[in-house]
GUMARGU-71537 format. One line per 2 residues: number of its first residue (from 1); their letters; for each residue x, y, z of N, C-alpha, C. Coordinates in nm, 4 decimals. Example, Ala and Ser with C-alpha at 12.3 -4.5 7.8 and 13.67 -1.06 7.14 Angstrom:
% GUMARGU-71537
1 = AS = 1.3190,-0.5690,0.7800,1.2300,-0.4500,0.7800,1.3200,-0.3300,0.7800; 1.2850,-0.2250,0.7080,1.3670,-0.1060,0.7140,1.2900,0.0030,0.7870
***
This chain:
% GUMARGU-71537
1 = XX = 6.6166,-0.2466,-2.9769,6.5595,-0.1115,-2.9599,6.6304,-0.0440,-2.8434; 6.6684,0.0790,-2.8630,6.7361,0.1510,-2.7540,6.6490,0.1569,-2.6314
3 = XX = 6.7148,0.1619,-2.5140,6.6443,0.1592,-2.3863,6.5513,0.2787,-2.3722; 6.5906,0.3987,-2.4184,6.5082,0.5193,-2.4031,6.3797,0.5074,-2.4823
5 = XX = 6.3877,0.4477,-2.6032,6.2679,0.4316,-2.6839,6.1713,0.3344,-2.6180; 6.2239,0.2270,-2.5574,6.1395,0.1306,-2.4881,6.0636,0.1981,-2.3758
7 = XX = 6.1301,0.2859,-2.3005,6.0658,0.3557,-2.1906,5.9533,0.4452,-2.2396; 5.9803,0.5169,-2.3540,5.8777,0.6055,-2.4074,5.7559,0.5258,-2.4526
9 = XX = 5.7780,0.4103,-2.5152,5.6667,0.3262,-2.5600,5.5845,0.2762,-2.4427; 5.6531,0.2438,-2.3340,5.5826,0.1966,-2.2160,5.4953,0.3074,-2.1588
11 = XX = 5.5471,0.4306,-2.1580,5.4690,0.5421,-2.1050,5.3449,0.5665,-2.1908; 5.3594,0.5542,-2.3208,5.2455,0.5739,-2.4116,5.1417,0.4658,-2.3920
13 = XX = 5.1860,0.3400,-2.3838,5.0928,0.2285,-2.3705,5.0189,0.2308,-2.2382; 5.0828,0.2869,-2.1332,5.0193,0.2929,-2.0027,4.9389,0.4201,-1.9819
15 = XX = 4.9353,0.5075,-2.0821,4.8633,0.6338,-2.0685,4.7146,0.6081,-2.0629; 4.6381,0.6840,-1.9805,4.4935,0.6654,-1.9715,4.4225,0.7005,-2.1012
17 = XX = 4.4901,0.7756,-2.1925,4.4258,0.8108,-2.3187,4.4278,0.6956,-2.4169; 4.5040,0.5913,-2.3865,4.5137,0.4766,-2.4769,4.4435,0.3573,-2.4147
19 = XX = 4.3155,0.3662,-2.4051,4.2386,0.2575,-2.3448,4.2244,0.1438,-2.4434; 4.2097,0.0265,-2.3893,4.1932,-0.0924,-2.4698,4.0561,-0.0920,-2.5349
21 = XX = 4.0479,-0.1005,-2.6699,3.9158,-0.0994,-2.7345,3.8317,-0.2179,-2.6963; 3.8952,-0.3239,-2.6470,3.8187,-0.4411,-2.6056,3.7651,-0.4275,-2.4644
23 = XX = 3.8090,-0.3194,-2.3930,3.7695,-0.3021,-2.2534,3.6281,-0.2459,-2.2470; 3.5336,-0.3248,-2.1963,3.3934,-0.2832,-2.1853,3.3516,-0.2608,-2.0420
25 = XX = 3.4526,-0.2331,-1.9544,3.4187,-0.2189,-1.8135,3.3228,-0.1042,-1.7909; 3.3449,0.0087,-1.8606,3.2551,0.1224,-1.8432,3.1157,0.0907,-1.8901
27 = XX = 3.1094,0.0153,-2.0011,2.9785,-0.0220,-2.0535,2.9042,-0.1123,-1.9571; 2.9777,-0.2050,-1.8945,2.9158,-0.2960,-1.7988,2.8646,-0.2197,-1.6778
29 = XX = 2.9399,-0.1197,-1.6334,2.8963,-0.0424,-1.5184,2.7643,0.0263,-1.5472; 2.7498,0.0796,-1.6670,2.6250,0.1446,-1.7025,2.5124,0.0445,-1.7149
31 = XX = 2.5458,-0.0743,-1.7687,2.4421,-0.1756,-1.7888,2.3882,-0.2263,-1.6578; 2.4729,-0.2228,-1.5523,2.4305,-0.2759,-1.4229,2.3814,-0.1662,-1.3299
33 = XX = 2.3489,-0.0505,-1.3833,2.2999,0.0591,-1.2995,2.1705,0.0187,-1.2312; 2.1601,0.0522,-1.1039,2.0407,0.0152,-1.0265,1.9505,0.1342,-1.0007
35 = XX = 1.9700,0.2430,-1.0748,1.8849,0.3604,-1.0576,1.7420,0.3236,-1.0931; 1.6496,0.3243,-0.9945,1.5140,0.2766,-1.0191,1.4310,0.3696,-1.1052
37 = XX = 1.4778,0.4913,-1.1341,1.3987,0.5828,-1.2165,1.4272,0.5641,-1.3651; 1.5271,0.4811,-1.3979,1.5633,0.4601,-1.5371,1.4670,0.3599,-1.6011
39 = XX = 1.4259,0.3895,-1.7248,1.3446,0.2986,-1.8051,1.2062,0.2734,-1.7460; 1.1518,0.3690,-1.6713,1.0147,0.3543,-1.6222,0.9187,0.3958,-1.7326
41 = XX = 0.8310,0.3061,-1.7725,0.7336,0.3361,-1.8756,0.6060,0.3904,-1.8125; 0.5147,0.4379,-1.8958,0.3853,0.4844,-1.8466,0.3117,0.3701,-1.7775
43 = XX = 0.3277,0.2505,-1.8314,0.2637,0.1332,-1.7710,0.3183,0.1071,-1.6320; 0.4484,0.1283,-1.6133,0.5094,0.1087,-1.4815,0.4536,0.2079,-1.3799
45 = XX = 0.4462,0.3352,-1.4213,0.3945,0.4388,-1.3319,0.2485,0.4122,-1.2984; 0.1715,0.3667,-1.3973,0.0305,0.3344,-1.3745,0.0150,0.2242,-1.2711
47 = XX = 0.1045,0.1266,-1.2758,0.0977,0.0155,-1.1801,0.1403,0.0589,-1.0403; 0.2302,0.1570,-1.0324,0.2834,0.1990,-0.9029,0.1932,0.3001,-0.8322
49 = XX = 0.1356,0.3931,-0.9093,0.0575,0.5023,-0.8505,-0.0861,0.4973,-0.9017; -0.1853,0.4884,-0.8135,-0.3244,0.4866,-0.8585,-0.3687,0.6242,-0.9069
51 = XX = -0.4773,0.6279,-0.9807,-0.5324,0.7560,-1.0243,-0.5900,0.8323,-0.9057; -0.5867,0.9641,-0.9174,-0.6531,1.0484,-0.8179,-0.7426,1.1462,-0.8918
53 = XX = -0.8725,1.1391,-0.8651,-0.9690,1.2245,-0.9332,-1.0164,1.3398,-0.8467; -1.0004,1.3260,-0.7152,-1.0540,1.4264,-0.6241,-1.1916,1.3908,-0.5734
55 = XX = -1.2511,1.2875,-0.6320,-1.3833,1.2404,-0.5892,-1.3626,1.1194,-0.4983; -1.3911,1.1353,-0.3700,-1.3657,1.0282,-0.2737,-1.4530,0.9055,-0.2988
57 = XX = -1.5601,0.9209,-0.3759,-1.6463,0.8069,-0.4065,-1.5869,0.7206,-0.5169; -1.4957,0.7796,-0.5964,-1.4356,0.7066,-0.7077,-1.2945,0.6594,-0.6751
59 = XX = -1.2184,0.7436,-0.6078,-1.0808,0.7078,-0.5739,-1.0556,0.7348,-0.4261; -0.9389,0.6975,-0.3797,-0.9054,0.7168,-0.2389,-0.8904,0.8652,-0.2072
61 = XX = -0.8938,0.8979,-0.0802,-0.8824,1.0362,-0.0374,-0.7417,1.0897,-0.0637; -0.7327,1.2233,-0.0635,-0.6048,1.2877,-0.0948,-0.4942,1.2441,0.0006
63 = XX = -0.5250,1.2375,0.1294,-0.4232,1.2000,0.2281,-0.3715,1.0585,0.2039; -0.4620,0.9669,0.1719,-0.4204,0.8289,0.1467,-0.3445,0.8170,0.0150
65 = XX = -0.3859,0.8950,-0.0841,-0.3178,0.8917,-0.2133,-0.1746,0.9434,-0.1994; -0.1592,1.0516,-0.1259,-0.0256,1.1072,-0.1038,0.0629,1.0069,-0.0301
67 = XX = 0.0064,0.9381,0.0672,0.0837,0.8367,0.1402,0.1285,0.7257,0.0463; 0.0393,0.6866,-0.0467,0.0751,0.5836,-0.1434,0.1923,0.6297,-0.2312
69 = XX = 0.1862,0.7529,-0.2766,0.2954,0.8070,-0.3584,0.4251,0.8137,-0.2772; 0.4143,0.8547,-0.1519,0.5333,0.8634,-0.0660,0.5972,0.7259,-0.0476
71 = XX = 0.5157,0.6234,-0.0317,0.5690,0.4877,-0.0158,0.6469,0.4450,-0.1396; 0.5895,0.4740,-0.2573,0.6577,0.4395,-0.3825,0.7858,0.5206,-0.3963
73 = XX = 0.7776,0.6475,-0.3620,0.8940,0.7360,-0.3712,1.0091,0.6840,-0.2859; 0.9796,0.6446,-0.1633,1.0842,0.5963,-0.0734,1.1439,0.4652,-0.1220
75 = XX = 1.0601,0.3765,-0.1754,1.1108,0.2474,-0.2209,1.1905,0.2596,-0.3501; 1.1569,0.3615,-0.4305,1.2244,0.3822,-0.5589,1.3347,0.4881,-0.5533
77 = XX = 1.3460,0.5540,-0.4378,1.4482,0.6571,-0.4179,1.4340,0.7719,-0.5175; 1.3113,0.8164,-0.5391,1.2880,0.9301,-0.6283,1.3212,1.0605,-0.5576
79 = XX = 1.3707,1.1573,-0.6336,1.3885,1.2908,-0.5776,1.2557,1.3672,-0.5895; 1.2536,1.4908,-0.5406,1.1298,1.5688,-0.5398,1.0743,1.5911,-0.6799
81 = XX = 1.1624,1.6264,-0.7735,1.1163,1.6572,-0.9089,1.0571,1.5348,-0.9775; 1.1242,1.4202,-0.9636,1.0739,1.2969,-1.0235,0.9393,1.2590,-0.9634
83 = XX = 0.9283,1.2712,-0.8319,0.8028,1.2389,-0.7641,0.6899,1.3288,-0.8131; 0.7168,1.4558,-0.8268,0.6149,1.5506,-0.8722,0.5689,1.5192,-1.0138
85 = XX = 0.6620,1.4876,-1.1021,0.6276,1.4569,-1.2415,0.5422,1.3319,-1.2499; 0.5844,1.2255,-1.1821,0.5099,1.0997,-1.1889,0.3736,1.1112,-1.1208
87 = XX = 0.3693,1.1794,-1.0072,0.2433,1.1914,-0.9334,0.1402,1.2711,-1.0123; 0.1805,1.3839,-1.0667,0.0848,1.4682,-1.1397,0.0370,1.4026,-1.2685
89 = XX = 0.1142,1.3073,-1.3205,0.0703,1.2361,-1.4412,-0.0475,1.1437,-1.4124; -0.0773,1.1201,-1.2847,-0.1852,1.0297,-1.2469,-0.3106,1.1053,-1.2023
91 = XX = -0.3124,1.2373,-1.2171,-0.4303,1.3161,-1.1818,-0.5346,1.3048,-1.2920; -0.6598,1.2965,-1.2525,-0.7694,1.2844,-1.3476,-0.8853,1.3731,-1.3038
93 = XX = -0.9771,1.4006,-1.3971,-1.1024,1.4709,-1.3704,-1.0778,1.6035,-1.2962; -1.1471,1.6242,-1.1840,-1.1380,1.7511,-1.1111,-0.9954,1.7801,-1.0652
95 = XX = -0.9238,1.6776,-1.0240,-0.7861,1.6974,-0.9775,-0.6957,1.7440,-1.0913; -0.7181,1.6899,-1.2107,-0.6382,1.7307,-1.3265,-0.6671,1.8760,-1.3641
97 = XX = -0.7952,1.9149,-1.3609,-0.8321,2.0535,-1.3917,-0.7709,2.1493,-1.2900; -0.7791,2.1110,-1.1629,-0.7204,2.1947,-1.0573,-0.5710,2.2159,-1.0809
99 = XX = -0.4992,2.1101,-1.1134,-0.3541,2.1216,-1.1299,-0.3186,2.2046,-1.2525; -0.3939,2.1896,-1.3593,-0.3667,2.2682,-1.4801,-0.3788,2.4179,-1.4522
101 = XX = -0.4688,2.4537,-1.3645,-0.4914,2.5950,-1.3337,-0.3960,2.6501,-1.2282; -0.3292,2.5627,-1.1558,-0.2449,2.6101,-1.0445,-0.0997,2.5662,-1.0535
103 = XX = -0.0628,2.4911,-1.1559,0.0722,2.4338,-1.1583,0.1813,2.5397,-1.1662; 0.1488,2.6612,-1.2163,0.2495,2.7666,-1.2209,0.2880,2.8129,-1.0810
105 = XX = 0.2022,2.7849,-0.9824,0.2321,2.8235,-0.8437,0.2920,2.7085,-0.7632; 0.3099,2.5942,-0.8282,0.3617,2.4753,-0.7588,0.4947,2.4359,-0.8205
107 = XX = 0.5986,2.4398,-0.7405,0.7320,2.4082,-0.7916,0.7997,2.2928,-0.7186; 0.7437,2.2513,-0.6060,0.8049,2.1432,-0.5282,0.7003,2.0394,-0.4905
109 = XX = 0.7478,1.9231,-0.4557,0.6595,1.8158,-0.4132,0.5878,1.8539,-0.2840; 0.6561,1.9228,-0.1937,0.5949,1.9633,-0.0674,0.4799,2.0611,-0.0899
111 = XX = 0.5015,2.1608,-0.1750,0.3942,2.2568,-0.2017,0.2770,2.1898,-0.2722; 0.3060,2.0927,-0.3577,0.1992,2.0188,-0.4245,0.1132,1.9442,-0.3231
113 = XX = 0.1777,1.8759,-0.2286,0.1044,1.8005,-0.1268,0.0149,1.8923,-0.0442; 0.0704,2.0042,-0.0011,-0.0053,2.0977,0.0828,-0.1272,2.1518,0.0093
115 = XX = -0.1090,2.1919,-0.1151,-0.2196,2.2507,-0.1897,-0.3220,2.1453,-0.2313; -0.2763,2.0252,-0.2582,-0.3709,1.9190,-0.2940,-0.4652,1.8896,-0.1782
117 = XX = -0.4109,1.8776,-0.0583,-0.4937,1.8491,0.0582,-0.5838,1.9661,0.0944; -0.5385,2.0881,0.0650,-0.6200,2.2057,0.0928,-0.7378,2.2151,-0.0033
119 = XX = -0.7161,2.1762,-0.1279,-0.8206,2.1870,-0.2288,-0.9098,2.0635,-0.2379; -0.8653,1.9524,-0.1801,-0.9471,1.8311,-0.1751,-0.9493,1.7807,-0.0307
121 = XX = -1.0148,1.8565,0.0566,-1.0150,1.8219,0.1993,-1.0975,1.6978,0.2278; -1.0654,1.6350,0.3392,-1.1394,1.5169,0.3836,-1.2523,1.5625,0.4746
123 = XX = -1.3745,1.5356,0.4331,-1.4910,1.5706,0.5136,-1.5546,1.4403,0.5619; -1.5481,1.4178,0.6907,-1.5964,1.2917,0.7470,-1.7237,1.3146,0.8279
125 = XX = -1.8219,1.2319,0.8016,-1.9454,1.2321,0.8795,-1.9326,1.1197,0.9812; -1.8889,1.1538,1.1024,-1.8607,1.0516,1.2031,-1.9870,0.9757,1.2434
127 = XX = -2.1013,1.0433,1.2478,-2.2263,0.9745,1.2844,-2.2589,0.8678,1.1802; -2.2479,0.9057,1.0531,-2.2735,0.8100,0.9457,-2.1720,0.6966,0.9495
129 = XX = -2.0482,0.7305,0.9836,-1.9427,0.6287,0.9888,-1.9724,0.5251,1.0961; -2.0173,0.5683,1.2127,-2.0489,0.4740,1.3203,-2.1697,0.3876,1.2834
131 = XX = -2.2671,0.4471,1.2172,-2.3834,0.3688,1.1740,-2.3424,0.2630,1.0720; -2.2518,0.3012,0.9822,-2.2037,0.2066,0.8821,-2.1259,0.0927,0.9470
133 = XX = -2.0444,0.1242,1.0457,-1.9663,0.0213,1.1137,-2.0553,-0.0745,1.1925; -2.1628,-0.0213,1.2507,-2.2558,-0.1067,1.3251,-2.3254,-0.2074,1.2345
135 = XX = -2.3401,-0.1708,1.1090,-2.4106,-0.2589,1.0149,-2.3213,-0.3685,0.9568; -2.1945,-0.3643,0.9867,-2.1012,-0.4639,0.9325,-2.1219,-0.5994,0.9984
137 = XX = -2.1502,-0.7003,0.9171,-2.1672,-0.8366,0.9664,-2.0854,-0.9320,0.8801; -2.0278,-1.0287,0.9448,-1.9492,-1.1257,0.8694,-2.0421,-1.2143,0.7878
139 = XX = -2.0117,-1.2263,0.6586,-2.0923,-1.3099,0.5698,-2.0452,-1.4548,0.5789; -2.1343,-1.5501,0.5557,-2.0940,-1.6925,0.5638,-1.9785,-1.7278,0.4700
141 = XX = -1.9699,-1.6562,0.3574,-1.8649,-1.6875,0.2599,-1.7302,-1.6244,0.2952; -1.7270,-1.5386,0.3975,-1.6043,-1.4676,0.4332,-1.5266,-1.5425,0.5406
143 = XX = -1.3963,-1.5502,0.5227,-1.3118,-1.6059,0.6286,-1.3015,-1.5039,0.7406; -1.2618,-1.5500,0.8580,-1.2448,-1.4577,0.9703,-1.1399,-1.3520,0.9386
145 = XX = -1.0346,-1.3944,0.8709,-0.9280,-1.2996,0.8371,-0.9786,-1.1921,0.7403; -1.0538,-1.2337,0.6389,-1.1042,-1.1373,0.5407,-1.1994,-1.0378,0.6070
147 = XX = -1.2920,-1.0888,0.6863,-1.3869,-1.0002,0.7545,-1.3137,-0.9020,0.8464; -1.2151,-0.9521,0.9187,-1.1398,-0.8681,1.0122,-1.0728,-0.7512,0.9395
149 = XX = -0.9969,-0.7811,0.8355,-0.9218,-0.6767,0.7670,-1.0137,-0.5828,0.6883; -1.1226,-0.6349,0.6347,-1.2177,-0.5502,0.5620,-1.2803,-0.4477,0.6565
151 = XX = -1.3231,-0.4939,0.7739,-1.3879,-0.4048,0.8700,-1.2883,-0.3062,0.9292; -1.1694,-0.3518,0.9564,-1.0658,-0.2609,1.0081,-1.0354,-0.1506,0.9074
153 = XX = -1.0200,-0.1874,0.7790,-0.9894,-0.0883,0.6754,-1.1007,0.0150,0.6633; -1.2244,-0.0298,0.6769,-1.3368,0.0625,0.6679,-1.3338,0.1621,0.7836
155 = XX = -1.3084,0.1142,0.9038,-1.3004,0.2026,1.0196,-1.1868,0.3021,1.0098; -1.0720,0.2565,0.9601,-0.9575,0.3458,0.9465,-0.9798,0.4482,0.8358
157 = XX = -1.0582,0.4113,0.7376,-1.0892,0.5073,0.6313,-1.1650,0.6273,0.6880; -1.2515,0.6015,0.7845,-1.3272,0.7093,0.8476,-1.2555,0.7651,0.9707
159 = XX = -1.1325,0.7199,0.9914,-1.0471,0.7709,1.0993,-1.1131,0.7573,1.2364; -1.1739,0.6424,1.2602,-1.2333,0.6148,1.3899,-1.1248,0.5703,1.4874
161 = XX = -1.1559,0.5789,1.6153,-1.0618,0.5344,1.7177,-1.0421,0.3828,1.7075; -0.9195,0.3396,1.7358,-0.8892,0.1963,1.7266,-0.9777,0.1148,1.8209
163 = XX = -1.0080,0.1679,1.9397,-1.0917,0.0951,2.0355,-1.2324,0.0747,1.9793; -1.2842,0.1748,1.9067,-1.4172,0.1617,1.8459,-1.4149,0.0610,1.7320
165 = XX = -1.3106,0.0659,1.6520,-1.3004,-0.0275,1.5387,-1.2952,-0.1712,1.5887; -1.2168,-0.1947,1.6931,-1.2060,-0.3313,1.7473,-1.3402,-0.3802,1.8002
167 = XX = -1.4159,-0.2927,1.8637,-1.5467,-0.3320,1.9157,-1.6433,-0.3626,1.8019; -1.6397,-0.2844,1.6965,-1.7274,-0.3109,1.5819,-1.6912,-0.4425,1.5140
169 = XX = -1.5629,-0.4740,1.5104,-1.5208,-0.6018,1.4533,-1.5814,-0.7170,1.5330; -1.5764,-0.7072,1.6649,-1.6327,-0.8115,1.7508,-1.7842,-0.8195,1.7340
171 = XX = -1.8502,-0.7042,1.7288,-1.9960,-0.7014,1.7161,-2.0444,-0.7695,1.5890; -1.9669,-0.7603,1.4820,-2.0099,-0.8158,1.3541,-1.9806,-0.9621,1.3339
173 = XX = -1.9219,-1.0272,1.4336,-1.8931,-1.1698,1.4228,-2.0212,-1.2521,1.4325; -2.0112,-1.3793,1.3960,-2.1266,-1.4697,1.4009,-2.1845,-1.4735,1.5417
175 = XX = -2.3155,-1.4918,1.5499,-2.3821,-1.4949,1.6801,-2.3368,-1.6127,1.7659; -2.2950,-1.7228,1.7015,-2.2551,-1.8400,1.7790,-2.1087,-1.8359,1.8233
177 = XX = -2.0395,-1.7278,1.7923,-1.9030,-1.7099,1.8432,-1.9118,-1.6386,1.9782; -1.8414,-1.6897,2.0753,-1.8464,-1.6350,2.2107,-1.7721,-1.5004,2.2149
179 = XX = -1.8466,-1.3938,2.1964,-1.7855,-1.2604,2.1911,-1.7354,-1.2149,2.3279; -1.8017,-1.2613,2.4341,-1.7595,-1.2225,2.5689,-1.6191,-1.2737,2.5981
181 = XX = -1.5876,-1.3922,2.5482,-1.4552,-1.4486,2.5726,-1.3477,-1.3725,2.4957; -1.3874,-1.3043,2.3887,-1.2919,-1.2213,2.3140,-1.2691,-1.0904,2.3873
183 = XX = -1.3783,-1.0319,2.4369,-1.3666,-0.9027,2.5054,-1.2899,-0.9138,2.6361; -1.3044,-1.0262,2.7062,-1.2409,-1.0395,2.8364,-1.0888,-1.0415,2.8244
185 = XX = -1.0393,-1.0802,2.7069,-0.8937,-1.0819,2.6851,-0.8384,-0.9400,2.6781; -0.9235,-0.8457,2.6355,-0.8831,-0.7063,2.6177,-0.7573,-0.6949,2.5303
187 = XX = -0.7700,-0.7351,2.4042,-0.6532,-0.7285,2.3138,-0.5947,-0.5879,2.3067; -0.4629,-0.5783,2.3170,-0.3965,-0.4482,2.3186,-0.3821,-0.3886,2.1795
189 = XX = -0.3826,-0.4711,2.0769,-0.3653,-0.4217,1.9407,-0.4430,-0.5107,1.8441; -0.4381,-0.4751,1.7174,-0.5138,-0.5502,1.6167,-0.4627,-0.6929,1.6016
191 = XX = -0.3316,-0.7103,1.6141,-0.2760,-0.8443,1.6004,-0.3292,-0.9387,1.7079; -0.3329,-0.8906,1.8316,-0.3851,-0.9740,1.9412,-0.5340,-1.0011,1.9223
193 = XX = -0.6067,-0.9023,1.8740,-0.7501,-0.9220,1.8517,-0.7739,-1.0299,1.7472; -0.7013,-1.0253,1.6369,-0.7196,-1.1249,1.5318,-0.6837,-1.2639,1.5817
195 = XX = -0.5740,-1.2766,1.6556,-0.5359,-1.4086,1.7083,-0.6425,-1.4625,1.8033; -0.7006,-1.3739,1.8852,-0.8052,-1.4173,1.9785,-0.9300,-1.4611,1.9031
197 = XX = -0.9674,-1.3857,1.8002,-1.0855,-1.4213,1.7204,-1.0656,-1.5570,1.6535; -0.9471,-1.5787,1.5972,-0.9199,-1.7066,1.5320,-0.9228,-1.8215,1.6317
199 = XX = -0.8682,-1.7990,1.7507,-0.8676,-1.9026,1.8537,-1.0094,-1.9386,1.8959; -1.0907,-1.8369,1.9238,-1.2289,-1.8614,1.9651,-1.3086,-1.9235,1.8509
201 = XX = -1.2864,-1.8744,1.7300,-1.3580,-1.9293,1.6145,-1.3236,-2.0745,1.5886; -1.1959,-2.1098,1.6019,-1.1546,-2.2490,1.5813,-1.2103,-2.3395,1.6910
203 = XX = -1.2160,-2.2884,1.8142,-1.2740,-2.3670,1.9235,-1.4215,-2.3950,1.8978; -1.4909,-2.2961,1.8382,-1.6318,-2.3154,1.8064,-1.6496,-2.4257,1.7030
205 = XX = -1.5606,-2.4280,1.6021,-1.5690,-2.5302,1.4985,-1.5451,-2.6693,1.5561; -1.4443,-2.6791,1.6447,-1.4130,-2.8090,1.7044,-1.5272,-2.8571,1.7927
207 = XX = -1.5866,-2.7654,1.8691,-1.6997,-2.8032,1.9545,-1.8184,-2.8472,1.8703; -1.8394,-2.7798,1.7583,-1.9497,-2.8169,1.6704,-1.9287,-2.9533,1.6100
209 = XX = -1.8034,-2.9866,1.5793,-1.7758,-3.1182,1.5211,-1.7978,-3.2287,1.6230; -1.7670,-3.2005,1.7525,-1.7858,-3.3008,1.8574,-1.9334,-3.3206,1.8882
211 = XX = -2.0078,-3.2103,1.8945,-2.1486,-3.2175,1.9327,-2.2389,-3.2646,1.8203; -2.1880,-3.2638,1.6988,-2.2741,-3.3019,1.5865,-2.3121,-3.4485,1.5973
213 = XX = -2.4403,-3.4827,1.5784,-2.4839,-3.6224,1.5855,-2.4276,-3.7023,1.4698; -2.4026,-3.8289,1.4925,-2.3480,-3.9119,1.3843,-2.4497,-3.9249,1.2711
215 = XX = -2.3989,-3.9318,1.1520,-2.4844,-3.9474,1.0355,-2.5135,-4.0943,1.0164; -2.6423,-4.1269,1.0159,-2.6813,-4.2675,0.9993,-2.7156,-4.2953,0.8544
217 = XX = -2.6619,-4.4034,0.8081,-2.6929,-4.4437,0.6708,-2.8281,-4.5143,0.6693; -2.9006,-4.4933,0.5639,-3.0327,-4.5548,0.5536,-3.0174,-4.7054,0.5323
219 = XX = -3.1077,-4.7781,0.5989,-3.1039,-4.9247,0.5815,-3.1476,-4.9601,0.4404; -3.0765,-5.0478,0.3800,-3.1161,-5.0897,0.2462,-3.2509,-5.1626,0.2501
221 = X = -3.3325,-5.1340,0.1587,-3.4647,-5.1987,0.1546,-3.4561,-5.3337,0.0856
***
């Protein structure tokens, strides 16, 4: 074959328009896409975002619900439009009716958040909240960790001061736990408070095991 023809054939074979039909590199790139918004089913969205009805007795408050959506959005790298579509799909009851009547005025995730909180405000009865916290007592079936986190979550739901929540946690502990020894430590944060409670609680268990009288077996008749 003449040299010029060989050169022309080489140029044709190396042209980007003559890709190898066996080459699936592009297909593999698409198959390995890590875009977290792809292939999300209704079941997936339901698992990620809880329902919001607008009734604080049935679902979480608007501020907490929005925070939950924001957490999912950040972990999934959703843009504003995707976040708005998925979030509004989880509205129910009064919240769903509100959105149907106002969605023409809402075009961004930010405007949705602002209007949702304005139309479903958080109304807190601080006196009732303190009375409820005072009534919290650790049940015999509850571990110290469970009681601690349950009581803390309740206080934070009513947006009480951290110092008040910590005191209510201590007040609700068993009567035989030395609460004065917990208070004297003056825990700076929740983590220190929990560690102190566990330490004092474990010391109480060990002391009880030492002080317990030996069990005597009955003499055989």
